[in-house]
C-alpha positions in Angstrom: -19.2 5.0 9.3 -21.7 2.5 10.4 -22.3 -0.8 8.7 -25.0 0.0 6.3 -26.3 -3.5 5.8 -27.2 -4.0 9.4 -29.6 -1.0 10.6 -33.3 -0.9 11.2 -35.4 2.3 10.8 -37.8 2.8 13.5 -40.9 5.2 13.3 -41.6 8.1 11.5 -41.8 11.8 12.4 -42.5 15.1 10.6 -40.0 16.9 8.6 -38.7 19.9 10.5 -35.1 21.5 11.5 -33.0 21.1 14.8 -34.1 23.2 17.6 -31.8 25.9 18.9 -29.9 25.2 22.3 -27.9 27.7 24.3 -24.0 27.2 24.0 -23.5 27.6 27.7 -21.0 25.2 29.4 -19.6 23.5 26.2 -15.9 23.5 25.7 -14.5 25.5 23.1 -14.4 23.3 19.6 -10.8 22.5 18.7 -9.2 23.8 22.0 -7.2 20.8 22.8 -6.6 18.9 19.3 -3.9 17.0 20.6 -6.1 15.2 23.0 -9.7 15.6 21.6 -11.3 14.5 18.3 -14.9 14.2 17.5 -17.4 11.4 17.1 -20.9 11.6 15.5 -23.3 9.0 16.9 -26.0 7.4 15.3 -28.8 9.7 17.1 -27.1 12.8 15.5 -25.0 13.8 18.4 -21.7 15.2 18.0 -19.6 14.5 21.0 -16.0 15.3 21.8 -13.9 12.1 22.4 -10.8 12.0 24.7 -8.0 10.0 23.0 -6.5 9.1 26.1 -9.0 6.7 27.3 -12.3 7.0 24.9 -14.4 8.8 27.2 -16.8 11.4 25.6 -18.1 14.5 26.8 -22.0 16.3 26.3 -23.2 16.8 22.8 -22.2 20.1 21.0 -25.2 20.0 19.0 -29.0 20.3 20.3 -31.1 16.8 19.7 -32.6 16.4 16.2 -36.4 17.0 16.4 -39.2 16.7 13.8 -37.3 14.5 11.4 -39.1 12.3 8.9 -37.1 9.2 10.3 -35.3 8.6 13.0 -31.6 10.2 12.8 -29.2 7.4 12.0 -26.7 10.0 11.4 -23.5 9.4 9.6 -20.3 10.7 7.6 -19.1 13.5 9.4 -16.4 15.9 8.6 -15.0 19.2 10.0 -14.0 22.4 8.5 -11.1 24.3 9.8 -11.9 27.5 8.1 -15.6 28.1 9.0 -15.6 25.8 12.2 -18.6 23.8 10.7 -19.4 20.0 11.2 -21.0 18.9 8.0 -22.8 15.3 8.4 -25.8 13.4 7.3 -28.7 13.7 9.8 -30.8 11.0 8.2 -30.3 8.1 6.0 -32.4 5.7 4.2 -34.7 8.1 2.7 -35.0 10.1 -0.3 -33.6 12.6 -0.1 -31.2 12.0 2.8 -30.6 15.2 4.9 -27.4 16.7 4.7 -26.4 19.7 7.1 -23.9 21.7 8.7 -23.6 22.5 12.5 -21.8 25.7 13.8 -21.0 25.3 17.4 -20.1 28.9 17.8 -23.3 30.1 16.6 -25.2 26.9 17.6 -26.9 27.0 14.2 -27.7 23.8 12.0 -28.0 24.5 8.5 -29.8 22.2 6.1 -27.6 21.9 2.9 -28.1 20.2 -0.4 -27.8 16.4 -0.4 -26.2 14.1 -2.6 -28.8 13.5 -5.1 -29.7 10.0 -6.3 -28.8 8.1 -3.1 -30.2 7.1 0.2 -26.9 6.3 1.9 -23.6 8.0 2.5 -21.2 6.2 4.5 -18.2 8.2 5.1 -17.1 11.9 4.6 -14.0 14.3 5.3 -13.1 17.8 4.4 -9.9 19.4 3.5 -7.3 21.5 5.6 -8.2 24.5 3.3 -12.3 24.0 4.0 -13.4 24.2 0.4 -14.4 20.9 -0.5 -15.6 17.5 0.9 -15.3 13.9 -0.3 -17.7 11.2 0.6 -18.2 7.7 -0.2 -21.9 6.5 -0.6 -23.5 3.0 0.0 -23.0 2.3 -3.7 -19.2 2.6 -3.2 -19.2 5.9 -5.4 -16.6 8.4 -4.6 -18.4 11.9 -4.5 -17.2 15.4 -4.3 -19.1 18.4 -2.6 -18.1 21.9 -3.1 -18.8 24.2 0.0 -18.7 27.5 -1.7 -21.6 26.3 -4.3 -23.3 23.7 -2.4 -23.2 21.4 -5.1 -22.4 17.5 -5.8 -20.5 15.7 -8.3 -20.3 12.1 -8.8 -16.5 11.2 -9.5 -16.2 7.2 -9.9 -17.1 4.0 -8.6 -14.0 2.1 -10.0 -10.6 1.8 -7.9 -7.3 0.6 -9.0 -4.2 -0.3 -7.0 -0.8 0.5 -7.4 -0.2 -3.0 -9.2 -2.7 -2.1 -11.8 -5.3 -4.5 -10.1 -9.1 -3.5 -9.9 -9.8 -3.5 -6.2 -13.4 -2.1 -6.7 -14.8 -5.4 -5.2 -13.1 -4.7 -2.2 -15.1 -1.4 -1.8 -18.2 -3.4 -2.6 -18.0 -6.0 -0.3 -17.1 -4.0 2.8 -19.8 -2.2 4.1 -18.1 0.2 6.9 -15.2 2.5 7.0 -14.4 6.0 7.0 -12.0 8.6 5.4 -9.8 11.3 6.6 -7.8 14.1 4.7 -4.1 14.9 5.7 -2.5 18.5 5.4 -0.8 17.4 2.0 -4.2 16.8 0.6 -3.9 13.0 0.3 -7.0 11.1 1.2 -6.9 8.0 3.6 -9.7 5.6 3.6 -10.1 2.7 5.8 -12.9 0.1 4.6 -14.1 -2.9 6.6 -16.5 -5.8 7.3 -16.7 -7.7 10.3 -13.8 -9.8 9.5 -11.6 -7.9 7.4 -10.3 -4.3 6.8 -8.0 -2.6 4.4 -6.4 0.8 4.5 -5.9 2.8 1.4 -4.7 6.1 0.2 -5.3 8.5 -2.7 -2.8 10.9 -3.3 -3.5 14.6 -3.6 -2.2 14.5 -7.4 -4.7 11.8 -8.2 -7.9 13.3 -6.5 -10.3 14.2 -9.0 -13.0 16.8 -8.8 -14.9 16.0 -12.1 -16.1 12.6 -13.2 -13.4 9.9 -14.2 -13.2 6.3 -15.2 -11.5 5.2 -12.1 -9.2 6.3 -9.5 -5.7 4.9 -8.6 -5.2 4.0 -4.9 -2.4 3.0 -3.0 -3.1 -0.1 -1.1 -1.4 0.4 2.5 -2.9 -2.4 4.5 -4.4 -5.1 2.0 -7.6 -6.8 3.1 -6.9 -9.4 5.7 -8.8 -12.1 7.1 -7.6 -11.6 10.6 -10.6 -10.9 13.1 -10.9 -7.3 14.0 -10.8 -6.2 17.5 -14.1 -7.1 19.3 -15.2 -8.7 16.0 -16.9 -5.7 14.5 -16.4 -3.2 11.9 -14.2 -0.3 11.9 -16.5 2.9 11.1 -14.3 6.0 11.9 -10.9 7.2 11.4 -9.3 10.4 12.6 -5.7 11.7 13.0 -3.8 13.4 15.9 -1.4 16.3 15.3 1.6 13.9 14.8 -0.4 11.8 12.2 -1.2 8.8 14.2 -4.3 7.3 13.3 -7.3 6.6 15.5 -9.9 4.1 14.6 -13.4 3.3 16.0 -16.2 0.8 16.0 -19.6 1.3 17.3 -18.5 1.2 20.8 -14.6 1.2 20.9 -11.6 3.4 20.2 -8.3 1.9 18.7 -4.9 3.6 17.7 -3.1 2.0 14.7 0.6 1.7 15.6 3.2 2.9 12.8 4.1 -0.9 12.1 0.7 -1.0 10.3 0.2 -4.5 12.2 -0.7 -3.5 15.8 -3.9 -2.1 16.7 -3.9 -0.8 20.3 -7.3 -0.7 22.2 -7.8 2.6 24.0 -11.1 2.1 25.7 -15.0 1.9 25.4 -17.0 4.8 24.7 -19.1 5.8 27.5 -22.2 6.2 25.7 -25.7 5.3 26.8 -27.0 2.1 25.8 -29.5 3.8 23.1 -26.5 5.6 21.4 -23.3 4.2 19.4 -20.5 5.7 17.8 -20.8 6.0 14.0 -18.2 8.0 12.5 -15.1 10.2 13.6 -13.4 13.4 12.7 -10.9 15.7 14.1 -9.3 19.0 14.0 -5.8 17.8 12.7 -4.5 17.8 9.2 -1.0 16.6 9.7 1.6 16.7 6.7 2.7 13.2 7.5 0.5 10.5 8.7 1.5 7.5 11.2 4.4 8.1 10.2 4.3 5.6 7.2 7.6 4.4 6.2 9.4 2.3 3.8 7.0 -0.3 2.1 9.3 -2.0 0.0 13.0 -1.8 -1.3 14.7 -4.4 -3.9 18.0 -4.4 -5.8 18.0 -6.4 -8.8 21.1 -7.5 -11.1 20.0 -7.2 -14.8 21.2 -9.2 -17.5 23.2 -6.2 -19.1 25.1 -6.0 -15.5 23.2 -2.9 -14.3 21.7 -2.9 -11.1 18.0 -1.8 -10.9 16.7 -0.4 -7.5 13.1 -0.1 -6.7 11.6 1.3 -3.6 8.1 2.3 -2.2 7.3 5.0 0.5 4.2 4.8 2.4 2.6 8.0 1.1 3.1 10.9 -1.3 5.2 13.7 -0.3 4.9 17.2 -1.4 9.0 17.9 -1.0 12.3 16.1 -0.3 14.7 14.1 -1.8 15.6 10.3 -1.8 19.1 9.7 -2.0 20.8 6.5 -3.5 23.7 5.3 -1.7 26.5 2.7 -2.5 28.9 1.1 -0.2 31.6 -1.6 -1.1 32.1 -3.0 2.5 28.7 -2.0 4.1 30.1 0.9 6.5 31.5 3.6 4.2 28.7 5.1 2.0 28.8 7.3 -1.1 25.7 9.0 -2.9 25.3 7.8 -6.5 22.3 9.5 -7.2 19.0 11.4 -6.3 15.2 11.1 -6.9 12.9 14.1 -6.1 10.0 13.0 -3.7 6.8 13.9 -5.0 3.2 12.6 -5.5 4.3 9.0 -6.4 4.9 6.4 -3.7 7.0 4.2 -6.3 10.6 5.1 -7.6 13.3 3.5 -9.4 17.1 4.1 -10.1 19.5 1.9 -12.2 22.9 1.9 -11.2 25.0 1.8 -14.5 28.4 1.4 -12.9 28.3 -0.9 -10.1 31.3 -2.1 -8.3 33.0 -5.2 -9.4 33.0 -6.9 -6.1 30.2 -6.4 -3.4 27.6 -3.7 -3.7 25.5 -2.7 -0.8 22.7 -0.5 -1.5 20.4 1.8 0.7 18.0 4.8 0.1 18.1 7.9 2.6 14.9 9.9 2.4 15.3 13.6 3.7 12.2 16.2 4.1 11.5 19.1 6.2 8.5 17.2 7.8 10.3 13.8 8.6 13.2 12.8 10.6 16.0 11.4 7.9 15.4 7.6 7.5 17.1 5.0 5.6 15.7 1.7 3.9 17.3 -1.5 4.8 20.8 -2.7 3.0 20.5 -4.7 0.0 23.7 -6.5 -1.5 24.4 -7.4 -4.9 27.9 -9.6 -5.5 29.1 -9.2 -8.6 32.5 -11.4 -7.9 29.8 -14.3 -7.0 26.7 -13.6 -8.4 25.8 -17.5 -9.4 23.4 -17.8 -12.1 19.6 -17.8 -12.1 16.8 -17.8 -14.4 13.1 -17.5 -13.6 10.1 -18.2 -16.0 7.8 -17.8 -17.4 7.0 -14.2 -16.6 3.9 -13.7 -16.4 3.1 -16.8 -14.7 -0.1 -18.4 -14.6 0.4 -21.6 -12.1 4.0 -22.9 -11.7 7.0 -20.8 -11.7 10.4 -22.7 -12.7 13.8 -21.3 -11.2 17.1 -22.7 -12.7 19.7 -22.7 -9.9 23.4 -23.0 -11.2 26.4 -21.8 -9.1 24.7 -21.1 -5.9 24.9 -24.7 -4.5 22.2 -26.6 -2.5 21.3 -24.0 0.3 19.7 -21.1 -1.6 16.5 -20.0 -0.3 13.8 -18.5 -2.2 11.3 -16.1 -0.8 8.3 -14.6 -2.6 6.9 -11.4 -1.5 3.6 -9.8 -2.5 3.2 -6.0 -3.2 2.9 -4.9 0.6 6.3 -6.7 1.1 4.3 -9.9 3.0 6.2 -13.3 2.6 3.5 -15.3 0.8 5.4 -18.5 0.0 9.0 -19.8 -0.4 11.4 -22.9 -0.8 15.1 -24.1 -0.5 16.3 -24.5 -4.0 18.3 -27.3 -5.3 20.9 -27.2 -7.9 19.3 -27.3 -11.3 15.5 -26.8 -12.0 13.1 -26.1 -9.2 9.3 -25.5 -9.5 7.2 -23.2 -7.1 3.3 -23.2 -7.3 1.8 -20.1 -7.6 -1.8 -21.2 -8.5 -3.3 -20.3 -5.3 -1.9 -16.8 -5.1 -4.0 -13.8 -6.5 -3.0 -12.0 -9.3 -0.7 -9.2 -9.4 3.0 -8.0 -8.8 5.3 -10.3 -6.7 9.1 -10.1 -5.8 11.3 -13.4 -6.1 14.1 -12.9 -3.6 16.9 -15.6 -3.8 19.2 -15.6 -0.8 22.6 -17.4 -0.3 24.4 -18.4 2.6 26.9 -15.7 2.1 24.4 -12.9 2.2 24.1 -12.5 -1.6 20.5 -11.6 -2.7 19.1 -11.9 -6.3 15.7 -10.3 -6.5 13.3 -10.2 -9.7 9.6 -9.0 -10.3 7.2 -11.7 -11.2 3.9 -10.9 -12.7 1.2 -13.5 -11.7 -1.5 -13.6 -14.1 
């Protein structure tokens, strides 16, 4: 998807349909899905893109002719069932022109455009080839039925896993793209020239009719770090293993599984008159990135039970979370299980912890992912110390009463993504931590002693 706020429209042409070209000499579409994805340029060309070096091949489709406006094409998705590419040929006119192109028959078909809008900025199709989702310039999530050639506007409001309304993030970022994995989860990257974010809507939460809001999982929160090349991300695509490729108008990147590293692959070798405005691929992986554990906490509660909370990076259709406990950190016993499902957040309460040290970890086992563990959390009931944290919810200042842990306890405050946002060394007695400059939402206060004992508590910032 391109930056919809920086385009210019040049010239007017008469409305018609694409000219037909012979398909001679073209590489078969999706013959090499591990190494080739597809890009849509602003001039309306669908071009194979080699993920090893960002080189592009000749266009699959004929040049657009006779359009009422220059192409400024955008929002492409590939249908693996009928081998059609669906995309917008022309924007900034009413109606915008929506079409499908079949590279086997070399036929372009004009379809019903999204009514009432002059801008569609991202789109993708499900693995079953039955529907398309898109995000228009007004940040409305929309649904297109391929069988009936009809549209439904779903919502323009988005709420993250902490209950925060993040609609403003979508409204403030003019670029991005979306892709759907093989489990039916919708991945959305949104970006401006200085910030970007990665969101996921689980298959269980994807609507097909109008709803008041849609819950989204914030995998990468908006960041103020400059983007590569100082420009917008406008495309997203998967490879068969679930790695994520991102594009700007000029370059291709790879998002590493640590979610913080973006590797530059190369610059698209396009003509100076052409820019890359969107990506799609033939890949619908069951697991993406692979996203891994996002958060794991163990909290000693006032009744003596231990509450375990964890978050995995994406919903899973099948699998089991095994909760394991150890008295020495080496020999582990399963004390419970939770079935993996459409949620990304889970909890388990240990109602019979050991009387001394309790080490905890979570094991995920699923057919599609190698078995993985969380880190280890320790609760020391033999030497718990004493803490009180108030008020909760908090508006500005958080008070921490430290009794029994001595002068060397360390407090770290983490946001919902697991990023440390502030912290302090705790003195015996009452300590004060300012949260006035932090955004509203859920935080984890983690207090760690010199002996490795950890005390954690959720804190709500109003």
